C-alpha positions in Angstrom: 105.5 -164.3 -183.9 101.9 -163.1 -183.3 101.4 -159.5 -184.5 98.1 -159.0 -182.8 97.7 -156.0 -180.5 97.2 -157.0 -176.9 94.2 -155.9 -174.8 95.4 -154.0 -171.8 92.1 -153.0 -170.3 89.0 -154.9 -169.1 86.5 -156.6 -171.3 83.0 -157.3 -169.9 81.3 -160.6 -170.5 77.8 -159.2 -171.0 74.5 -160.9 -170.3 72.1 -161.5 -173.2 68.9 -159.4 -172.7 65.7 -161.5 -172.9 62.0 -160.9 -172.5 60.0 -162.8 -169.9 59.1 -165.5 -172.5 62.8 -166.1 -173.1 63.0 -164.5 -176.5 65.8 -162.1 -177.3 65.5 -158.4 -176.3 67.9 -157.0 -178.9 66.9 -153.4 -178.4 68.2 -153.4 -174.9 71.7 -153.9 -176.1 72.2 -150.3 -177.2 71.7 -148.9 -173.7 73.8 -151.7 -172.4 76.7 -150.9 -174.8 76.5 -147.2 -173.9 76.8 -148.0 -170.2 79.9 -150.2 -170.7 81.6 -147.6 -172.9 80.8 -144.9 -170.3 82.3 -147.1 -167.6 85.7 -147.1 -169.5 85.7 -150.7 -170.5 87.8 -151.9 -173.4 85.0 -154.0 -175.0 82.8 -157.1 -174.6 83.2 -160.8 -174.9 79.7 -161.8 -176.1 77.8 -165.1 -176.3 80.1 -166.7 -173.8 79.2 -168.3 -170.4 77.7 -165.2 -169.0 75.9 -164.5 -172.2 74.2 -168.0 -172.2 75.7 -168.5 -175.7 75.3 -172.3 -175.7 71.7 -172.0 -174.7 70.8 -170.1 -177.8 70.2 -171.2 -181.4 72.8 -170.4 -184.1 70.4 -167.8 -185.5 70.0 -166.1 -182.1 73.7 -166.0 -181.6 74.2 -164.3 -184.9 71.5 -161.8 -184.2 73.1 -160.9 -180.8 76.5 -160.6 -182.5 75.2 -158.3 -185.2 73.6 -156.0 -182.6 76.7 -155.8 -180.4 78.9 -155.2 -183.5 76.8 -152.1 -184.3 78.5 -150.6 -181.3 82.1 -151.6 -181.9 84.6 -148.8 -182.0 88.4 -148.5 -182.2 88.4 -148.2 -178.4 85.6 -150.7 -177.8 86.2 -154.2 -179.1 83.7 -156.9 -179.7 85.0 -160.5 -179.2 82.4 -163.0 -180.4 82.4 -166.4 -178.6 81.6 -169.2 -181.0 82.1 -172.3 -178.9 79.7 -175.2 -179.2 79.7 -178.9 -179.1 80.2 -179.0 -182.9 83.2 -177.7 -184.8 81.0 -177.3 -187.8 78.6 -175.0 -186.0 81.4 -173.1 -184.3 83.1 -172.6 -187.7 79.8 -171.2 -189.1 79.6 -168.7 -186.2 83.3 -167.8 -186.6 82.8 -167.0 -190.3 79.7 -164.9 -189.5 81.7 -163.0 -186.9 84.5 -162.2 -189.3 82.0 -161.2 -192.1 80.5 -158.7 -189.7 83.8 -157.2 -188.6 84.3 -158.6 -185.2 87.6 -157.5 -183.5 88.2 -161.2 -182.5 86.7 -164.6 -182.1 86.8 -166.7 -179.0 86.1 -170.4 -178.7 85.7 -172.7 -175.7 86.4 -176.4 -176.2 83.4 -178.7 -176.7 81.8 -179.6 -173.4 80.0 -182.7 -174.8 82.5 -185.6 -175.4 85.3 -183.1 -174.4 88.8 -183.7 -175.8 91.2 -185.2 -173.3 94.4 -184.4 -175.0 96.1 -181.4 -176.7 96.0 -182.8 -180.2 92.2 -183.3 -180.2 91.6 -179.8 -178.8 93.9 -178.2 -181.3 92.3 -180.0 -184.2 88.9 -178.7 -183.0 90.1 -175.1 -182.7 92.0 -175.3 -186.0 88.8 -176.0 -187.9 87.1 -173.1 -186.2 89.9 -170.7 -186.6 90.3 -171.4 -190.3 86.8 -170.1 -190.8 87.9 -166.7 -189.5 91.5 -166.7 -190.7 91.7 -162.9 -191.0 90.5 -162.3 -187.5 92.4 -162.8 -184.2 91.4 -166.1 -182.5 91.4 -166.6 -178.7 91.0 -170.0 -177.0 88.6 -169.8 -174.1 90.1 -171.9 -171.3 87.5 -172.5 -168.5 87.8 -176.2 -167.5 85.3 -175.8 -164.6 82.6 -175.2 -167.2 83.8 -177.0 -170.3 85.4 -180.0 -168.7 88.3 -179.5 -171.2 91.3 -179.6 -169.0 94.5 -179.9 -171.0 97.8 -178.0 -170.5 97.6 -174.5 -172.0 101.3 -174.5 -172.4 101.1 -177.6 -174.5 98.2 -176.0 -176.4 100.2 -172.9 -177.3 103.1 -175.1 -178.3 101.1 -177.1 -180.7 98.5 -174.5 -181.8 101.0 -171.8 -182.7 102.2 -174.1 -185.6 98.8 -174.8 -187.0 96.5 -171.7 -186.2 98.0 -168.8 -188.0 95.5 -166.3 -186.4 96.0 -167.5 -182.8 96.0 -164.3 -180.6 96.0 -165.8 -177.1 93.8 -167.3 -174.4 91.0 -166.2 -172.2 92.4 -167.9 -169.1 89.5 -168.6 -166.7 91.3 -170.9 -164.3 92.9 -170.7 -160.9 96.1 -172.4 -161.9 98.3 -169.3 -161.5 101.6 -171.2 -162.3 100.1 -172.1 -165.7 98.8 -168.6 -166.2 102.4 -167.3 -165.7 103.8 -169.9 -168.0 101.4 -168.8 -170.8 102.1 -165.1 -170.2 105.8 -165.9 -170.6 105.5 -168.3 -173.5 107.7 -167.3 -176.4 108.8 -164.2 -174.6 105.3 -163.0 -174.1 104.1 -163.5 -177.6 100.4 -164.2 -176.9 97.6 -162.2 -175.3 96.6 -164.0 -172.1 93.5 -162.4 -170.6 92.7 -163.1 -167.0 89.3 -164.5 -166.3 88.5 -164.9 -162.6 87.4 -161.5 -161.2 87.7 -162.5 -157.6 91.5 -163.2 -158.0 92.3 -160.4 -160.4 95.1 -159.1 -158.2 96.8 -162.5 -158.4 96.5 -162.4 -162.2 98.1 -158.9 -162.3 100.9 -160.1 -160.1 101.5 -162.9 -162.5 101.8 -160.4 -165.4 98.3 -160.2 -166.9 97.6 -156.9 -168.5 93.9 -157.4 -169.4 91.0 -159.4 -168.3 87.5 -160.6 -169.2 84.9 -160.8 -166.5 81.2 -160.8 -165.7 81.3 -158.5 -162.7 83.0 -155.9 -164.8 79.4 -155.3 -166.0 78.3 -153.7 -162.7 81.4 -152.8 -160.6 84.0 -151.7 -163.2 85.3 -148.9 -161.0 86.5 -151.5 -158.5 88.7 -153.3 -161.1 89.9 -150.1 -162.8 90.9 -148.8 -159.4 92.5 -152.1 -158.4 94.6 -152.1 -161.6 95.7 -148.5 -161.1 96.6 -149.2 -157.4 98.6 -152.2 -158.4 100.5 -150.4 -161.1 101.2 -147.6 -158.6 102.6 -150.0 -156.1 99.8 -149.5 -153.6 99.2 -153.1 -152.8 97.1 -152.4 -149.7 94.7 -150.4 -151.7 94.6 -153.1 -154.4 93.9 -155.7 -151.7 91.0 -153.6 -150.3 89.4 -153.3 -153.7 89.9 -157.0 -154.3 88.1 -157.6 -151.0 85.1 -155.6 -152.3 85.1 -157.8 -155.4 85.1 -160.9 -153.2 82.1 -159.7 -151.2 80.1 -159.2 -154.4 81.1 -162.6 -155.6 80.0 -164.1 -152.3 76.5 -162.7 -153.0 76.6 -164.2 -156.5 77.5 -167.6 -155.1 74.7 -167.4 -152.5 72.1 -166.8 -155.2 73.1 -169.3 -157.8 76.2 -168.0 -159.4 77.5 -165.4 -161.8 75.0 -166.0 -164.6 71.8 -166.3 -162.7 72.4 -163.8 -159.9 74.5 -161.5 -162.1 71.6 -161.1 -164.5 69.3 -160.3 -161.6 71.8 -157.6 -160.5 71.8 -156.0 -164.0 68.0 -155.7 -163.7 68.4 -154.1 -160.2 70.8 -151.4 -161.5 68.5 -150.5 -164.4 69.9 -152.4 -167.3 67.1 -154.5 -168.7 68.3 -158.1 -169.1 65.3 -160.1 -168.1 65.4 -163.7 -167.0 67.8 -166.5 -167.9 66.9 -169.3 -170.3 64.3 -171.9 -169.2 66.6 -174.5 -167.6 68.0 -171.9 -165.2 66.1 -170.5 -162.2 63.7 -167.6 -162.6 64.0 -164.9 -160.0 60.8 -163.2 -159.0 60.1 -160.2 -156.7 61.0 -161.9 -153.5 64.3 -163.2 -154.7 65.3 -159.9 -156.2 64.4 -158.2 -152.9 66.7 -160.7 -151.1 69.6 -160.0 -153.5 69.0 -156.3 -153.2 69.1 -156.5 -149.4 72.4 -158.4 -149.4 73.9 -156.0 -151.9 72.9 -153.0 -149.7 74.6 -154.6 -146.7 78.0 -154.6 -148.5 77.6 -151.1 -149.9 77.2 -152.3 -153.4 75.2 -149.3 -154.7 77.9 -146.9 -153.5 80.6 -148.4 -155.6 
């Protein structure tokens, strides 16, 4: 039986601040961390999809982790994502995260030559988790990005026998039946964190108690209010707040998705994050003005 304490709040998936030339802007992280703490978030899941983790070198990922870990507190956890295409590299990052006191380690399956069966995925994760064996380990399930799409129930069944520090799953998928099965697995033994912001209400209805998301960076009050309304039985209010979330996500989709448009939004609200890495679009003044205009139309800045 897993003894890890479950996360019952919301964990932001932060963007990685960069300068215009694409180099890391580590100094911007302190202001960023203070904002998220002030917003009442439970922590951060760094160097993941939103954080462009797989677009950075191992050295850069370690530097980002070290900077965020300077701001870790008992009420503000830092989960370090270490996923890569190589179990050797991921294990190196996992060991570094543990050495620097990370609350937990998260790992996506390898997106290059992705495993097509549970045994291969568990073997990959097992090697990574062994490198941080005194730190809770979360598998990051996001098949739309990783192309690793095996049953998470089967994963838990096999992984629980071989990964002693398995804490749970960051479940970023719209298969709500499987989400529920994972939440109920072994009488609720594992921490299953909901990962799609725009259907959070569905995740809460399925029993999720915590979540990890990119839009928690800039509209946390929407989700905190949604969770409170749901727990109080005010489903109408929860639905209204979910509708607000959906409108924001529609803007993200219009302008290239949660990473590209989301980073632009952070710049618009005064958290300096800069551009994305070179292979992703660069938004100049005209694009930012267009995003700003659409956000104003949905009352974003009043949230």
